[in-house]
VOGU-3710 file (C-alpha; in Angstrom, 3 decimals, decimal comma):
1> mtkilnetev> -2,431/0,476/-5,541  -4,763/3,072/-6,986  -4,610/6,824/-6,545  -7,661/8,364/-4,925  -8,078/11,828/-3,443  -6,323/12,403/-0,139  -8,197/13,907/2,806  -7,103/17,482/2,089  -8,257/17,200/-1,520  -11,561/15,672/-0,424
11> idrifshida> -12,209/18,479/2,079  -11,419/21,094/-0,576  -13,860/19,511/-3,004  -16,599/19,234/-0,381  -16,260/22,911/0,567  -16,370/23,826/-3,106  -19,608/21,871/-3,530  -21,172/23,340/-0,379  -20,380/26,891/-1,461  -21,546/26,385/-5,037
21> kttdvgdrvw> -24,492/24,126/-4,098  -23,192/21,451/-6,472  -22,123/17,800/-6,293  -20,006/15,380/-8,294  -21,932/14,246/-11,358  -21,565/11,720/-14,134  -21,525/12,495/-17,829  -24,214/10,105/-19,035  -27,634/8,639/-18,267  -28,117/4,880/-18,005
31> repvenyrse> -31,336/2,981/-18,705  -31,273/-0,435/-17,025  -33,924/-2,909/-18,265  -36,216/-4,028/-15,465  -35,992/-7,534/-16,884  -32,339/-7,638/-15,788  -33,555/-7,731/-12,184  -36,123/-10,463/-12,851  -34,559/-12,797/-15,408  -33,481/-16,241/-14,221
41> erfnaeiell> -31,077/-16,465/-17,158  -29,456/-13,153/-16,242  -29,259/-14,218/-12,588  -27,465/-17,452/-13,501  -24,979/-15,511/-15,622  -24,292/-13,169/-12,691  -23,682/-16,130/-10,368  -21,188/-17,581/-12,842  -19,457/-14,211/-12,995  -19,279/-13,965/-9,200
51> rrlpvpfcps> -17,531/-17,339/-9,162  -14,881/-16,139/-11,618  -14,043/-12,827/-9,966  -12,095/-12,136/-6,748  -14,985/-11,400/-4,391  -14,612/-10,289/-0,742  -15,385/-13,185/1,580  -14,613/-11,606/4,961  -12,248/-9,089/6,566  -8,835/-10,421/7,537
61> aalpekgsfi> -9,760/-9,488/11,121  -12,453/-12,184/11,040  -9,640/-14,777/10,938  -7,411/-13,412/13,714  -5,460/-16,543/14,687  -4,291/-19,912/13,414  -7,287/-22,189/12,972  -9,835/-19,344/12,755  -12,413/-20,208/10,112  -15,597/-18,934/8,490
71> artaaltpiv> -17,891/-21,300/6,612  -20,706/-19,873/4,546  -22,270/-19,938/1,096  -20,785/-17,634/-1,546  -22,346/-17,425/-5,026  -24,515/-20,412/-4,045  -21,378/-22,465/-3,232  -20,455/-23,716/0,273  -16,982/-22,297/1,039  -14,790/-22,440/4,136
81> avrgddgvvr> -11,895/-20,010/4,659  -9,320/-20,713/7,352  -6,039/-19,275/8,609  -3,475/-22,051/8,543  -0,733/-22,960/10,966  1,620/-20,905/8,775  -0,609/-17,828/9,077  -1,758/-18,037/5,453  -5,479/-17,848/4,656  -6,755/-20,646/2,420
91> afrnscrhrg> -10,228/-21,410/1,133  -11,862/-24,675/0,110  -15,121/-26,004/-1,216  -16,877/-27,007/1,988  -17,625/-30,578/0,980  -16,183/-33,824/2,341  -14,477/-35,927/-0,319  -16,243/-39,038/0,960  -19,969/-38,271/0,739  -20,055/-34,498/0,277
101> mavangtgca> -21,209/-33,290/3,690  -19,986/-29,900/4,945  -16,917/-30,288/7,151  -17,351/-26,897/8,860  -20,276/-24,733/9,896  -20,492/-21,095/10,964  -17,429/-19,573/12,572  -14,894/-20,796/15,076  -11,366/-21,987/15,653  -10,262/-25,534/14,888
111> rafvcpyhsw> -7,121/-27,666/14,756  -8,652/-29,773/11,967  -11,930/-30,222/10,093  -13,773/-33,406/10,991  -16,726/-34,373/8,837  -19,692/-35,000/11,170  -21,001/-37,831/8,956  -18,130/-40,374/9,080  -15,291/-38,418/10,752  -13,022/-38,119/7,749
121> tygldgnlkh> -10,486/-35,563/8,996  -8,743/-32,764/7,104  -5,874/-30,518/8,146  -6,048/-26,734/8,000  -4,148/-27,032/4,722  -7,012/-29,112/3,298  -5,070/-32,381/3,187  -6,910/-35,568/4,152  -5,329/-36,753/7,413  -7,441/-39,630/8,671
131> ipgqegfpgi> -10,086/-42,105/7,511  -11,725/-44,184/10,279  -11,652/-47,812/9,231  -9,325/-47,065/6,348  -9,109/-50,779/5,572  -12,632/-50,487/4,186  -11,326/-48,238/1,393  -8,578/-50,310/-0,235  -6,416/-48,498/-2,740  -7,617/-44,983/-1,854
141> dmtehglvpv> -4,973/-42,304/-2,460  -5,096/-39,923/0,534  -3,228/-37,225/-1,417  -5,976/-37,073/-4,035  -8,846/-36,748/-1,570  -8,093/-33,495/0,190  -10,578/-30,640/0,308  -10,850/-28,940/-3,082  -9,117/-25,558/-2,899  -10,277/-22,267/-4,348
151> taeerggivf> -8,098/-19,171/-4,672  -7,844/-17,012/-1,544  -5,936/-13,709/-1,380  -5,560/-11,100/1,345  -5,504/-7,520/0,075  -6,109/-4,299/1,987  -7,371/-6,103/5,089  -9,884/-8,203/3,125  -9,912/-11,891/2,164  -10,900/-12,338/-1,483
161> vtqdapisng> -12,047/-15,689/-2,891  -12,086/-16,694/-6,579  -13,915/-19,981/-7,084  -13,524/-20,838/-10,761  -11,243/-20,003/-13,688  -10,582/-16,306/-13,075  -11,432/-13,343/-15,246  -8,750/-10,686/-14,875  -10,445/-7,350/-14,261  -7,861/-5,386/-12,280
171> aldalpeiid> -10,111/-5,196/-9,215  -7,381/-6,111/-6,750  -4,702/-4,069/-8,496  -6,942/-1,014/-8,191  -7,705/-1,568/-4,509  -6,434/1,082/-2,057  -5,467/0,232/1,510  -8,767/0,665/3,352  -8,711/-1,498/6,487  -5,831/-0,946/8,886
181> prqdmfdhge> -4,252/-4,195/10,197  -4,837/-2,936/13,749  -8,619/-2,826/13,352  -10,486/-5,670/15,026  -13,911/-7,177/14,354  -16,481/-6,746/17,122  -19,660/-8,008/15,481  -20,977/-9,917/12,490  -24,347/-11,142/11,318  -26,617/-11,701/8,356
191> ytdetnwklm> -30,178/-11,192/7,182  -32,239/-12,127/4,133  -34,504/-9,853/2,099  -36,948/-10,491/-0,714  -35,187/-8,310/-3,261  -32,692/-8,559/-6,077  -29,077/-8,105/-4,953  -28,501/-5,205/-7,362  -31,454/-3,259/-5,952  -29,855/-3,607/-2,528
201> aetsmegyhi> -26,463/-2,532/-3,861  -27,841/0,580/-5,537  -29,118/2,018/-2,247  -25,561/2,823/-1,099  -24,239/4,246/-4,362  -25,692/7,763/-4,341  -26,626/10,631/-2,036  -29,547/11,834/-4,129  -31,955/9,993/-1,803  -30,565/11,093/1,585
211> kslhnrtfyp> -33,021/13,941/2,260  -36,060/11,966/1,128  -35,462/8,446/2,428  -33,368/9,290/5,506  -35,111/12,514/6,475  -35,220/11,715/10,204  -32,078/9,591/10,488  -29,047/10,515/8,371  -30,211/13,823/6,875  -30,242/15,821/10,156
221> ygldninvve> -26,494/15,155/10,328  -25,721/15,133/6,604  -26,100/17,197/3,471  -28,615/16,962/0,665  -27,147/15,507/-2,532  -23,579/16,703/-1,908  -21,080/13,938/-2,569  -17,600/13,232/-3,842  -17,681/10,298/-6,271  -14,584/8,564/-7,602
231> tfgpnsriif> -14,250/5,473/-9,783  -11,138/3,301/-9,836  -10,991/0,188/-11,955  -14,363/-1,546/-11,625  -14,842/-0,041/-8,149  -15,985/3,318/-6,798  -15,916/5,486/-3,688  -18,839/7,704/-2,627  -18,164/10,204/0,160  -21,079/11,493/2,239
241> pfrrinklrd> -20,062/14,582/4,278  -21,588/15,464/7,631  -22,735/19,038/8,319  -20,060/19,315/10,997  -17,355/19,340/8,338  -17,908/23,124/8,210  -16,080/23,306/11,552  -12,871/22,714/9,585  -13,155/25,997/7,716  -11,364/27,798/10,549
251> vprekrring> -8,602/25,169/10,719  -5,463/25,766/8,616  -5,682/23,677/5,456  -2,585/21,611/6,224  -3,942/20,716/9,695  -7,428/19,629/8,636  -8,358/16,003/9,403  -11,370/14,337/7,899  -11,755/11,686/10,597  -15,398/11,690/11,757
261> mttdvfqlfp> -16,438/14,293/9,195  -17,629/11,961/6,420  -18,879/8,484/5,644  -16,830/6,893/2,868  -18,494/4,033/0,990  -16,183/1,914/-1,164  -18,077/-0,152/-3,732  -15,948/-3,227/-4,370  -17,192/-4,713/-7,619  -19,396/-6,540/-7,946
271> nthlsvlssh> -21,334/-7,324/-4,754  -19,589/-5,738/-1,767  -19,289/-2,362/-0,125  -17,155/-1,155/2,731  -18,489/1,822/4,684  -16,017/3,773/6,807  -18,009/5,699/9,418  -17,085/7,812/12,435  -16,186/5,051/14,880  -16,544/1,802/12,972
281> silivlepvs> -16,393/0,289/9,511  -18,815/-2,152/7,919  -17,982/-4,743/5,278  -21,227/-5,796/3,606  -21,337/-8,698/1,143  -24,532/-9,162/-0,865  -25,023/-12,845/-1,629  -27,614/-13,476/-4,371  -29,917/-16,368/-3,505  -32,375/-15,986/-6,382
291> ptetrtiiyr> -33,518/-13,133/-8,639  -35,842/-12,079/-5,819  -33,842/-12,962/-2,697  -30,588/-11,645/-1,228  -28,669/-12,713/1,855  -26,571/-9,900/3,329  -23,436/-10,730/5,324  -22,171/-7,962/7,634  -18,844/-7,637/9,448  -18,255/-4,684/11,802
301> lrnldpdgel> -14,795/-3,452/12,784  -13,564/-0,777/15,162  -11,885/2,263/13,639  -8,718/3,928/14,851  -8,862/7,352/16,490  -6,661/10,265/15,280  -3,862/8,999/17,554  -3,886/5,566/15,929  -5,574/3,814/18,860  -8,686/1,668/18,602
311> vdlaiakrda> -11,799/3,630/19,503  -13,622/2,634/22,665  -15,727/-0,477/22,026  -18,840/1,074/23,596  -18,582/4,034/21,216  -18,166/1,747/18,204  -21,192/-0,311/19,234  -23,303/2,822/19,748  -22,292/4,090/16,301  -23,118/0,684/14,781
321> gfvkesgiee> -26,495/0,573/16,505  -27,543/3,919/15,068  -26,514/2,949/11,537  -28,195/-0,444/11,763  -31,482/0,761/13,212  -31,833/3,746/10,918  -30,148/3,956/7,539  -29,629/0,273/6,842  -33,204/-0,631/7,742  -34,555/2,192/5,563
331> dreaaryint> -32,402/1,079/2,620  -33,545/-2,520/3,025  -37,195/-1,488/3,057  -36,715/0,627/-0,077  -35,066/-2,265/-1,923  -37,891/-4,622/-0,948  -40,553/-2,180/-2,121  -38,780/-1,643/-5,439  -38,525/-5,406/-5,934  -42,276/-5,743/-5,379
341> gleskanshf> -42,838/-2,936/-7,874  -41,005/-4,855/-10,600  -44,149/-6,930/-11,059  -46,317/-3,853/-11,642  -45,027/-3,510/-15,230  -44,978/0,254/-14,718  -41,394/0,504/-15,951  -39,542/-1,170/-18,781  -36,311/0,504/-17,605  -34,957/2,267/-14,555
351> tfghyekaiv> -33,276/5,573/-15,373  -30,064/6,511/-13,558  -29,071/10,144/-14,050  -26,032/12,337/-13,536  -26,455/12,297/-9,752  -26,101/8,508/-9,820  -22,627/8,309/-11,355  -21,460/5,296/-9,311  -24,554/3,269/-10,227  -24,004/3,990/-13,910
361> hfhetlddhl> -20,381/2,873/-13,519  -21,551/-0,304/-11,769  -24,031/-1,289/-14,494  -21,623/-0,451/-17,311  -18,959/-2,573/-15,657  -21,346/-5,450/-14,982  -22,625/-5,493/-18,559  -19,062/-5,387/-19,882  -17,971/-8,304/-17,686  -21,007/-10,403/-18,587
371> akatsand> -20,417/-9,770/-22,285  -16,763/-10,810/-21,998  -17,692/-13,920/-20,019  -20,222/-14,895/-22,707  -17,641/-14,401/-25,455  -15,111/-16,518/-23,565  -17,622/-19,353/-23,289  -18,559/-19,287/-26,990
//
């Protein structure tokens, strides 16, 4: 597990920034070609990369009991993840071995997966259990016609899926414990926007825009361009402090608790971020559909209070409603407008400065991974 700042160290750094009117900064400027958001070739390379990396599929809390499953498309591939009778999460390509139809849809709890086309039946372990009219398929080997597995791992309260031959990038080794096993999921959903997935991702990687874009929503409670930014492995954490953190100045340093005083956004490379807010946490997976379309999958979980108890559900839902109807909607609109502006030919590059340290880290890491993947294929 990686070492990131503890809450006392974070509070110290935030107070230092507030007093000095500074923020965490990077040491270089990055110029990202606009064509990298528009290119079909680049998009296809990114999809191939997503299939070879351990990518968050859902929180562990989304599969709370034996038989719980989620079926959705990840990196343009139909995948179903399920918790087996032994409590282990497994994932499979969601395609019947008879004629290729999906054997599961949406979310639910099942004792087996029955293909709706011809009722071929698969166990939660993916093994083919039953073929109606099996005499019509002489010589078929049942053991060779189970659902095709992909790698599934549970780390830090998250289910990661790796679809193809993996590229080792240390992402999971660098992952801190973020989601407590006691947290439960109270809501999930998805929406689609006409924008490149990276434009959507960039909206949550810096606090330079808070005062301008979120002037009437987040900014009245937050601070202007004051953030703690840490990178660990290919990932990063951006901490957005609330103004009320100043109440801790009169609390002895060893008794200060950061709960409810910040929003912590963990960027889990490449296409996921986990936001830890006052009363709830949000796991957001950005699924690229095309260079100009992104489907966003959202899972919302209740946080624990300072006593280690789950916060009241009504409070968590109220917190989630504010975030959804304000900041998230404003970020989505910004990403859509930027995507439209790509066609204006006003910019050959986008320039990310010292205040956008996490975005620079993201693009450097993405370029490095794509280059290594290309070399491996040559």
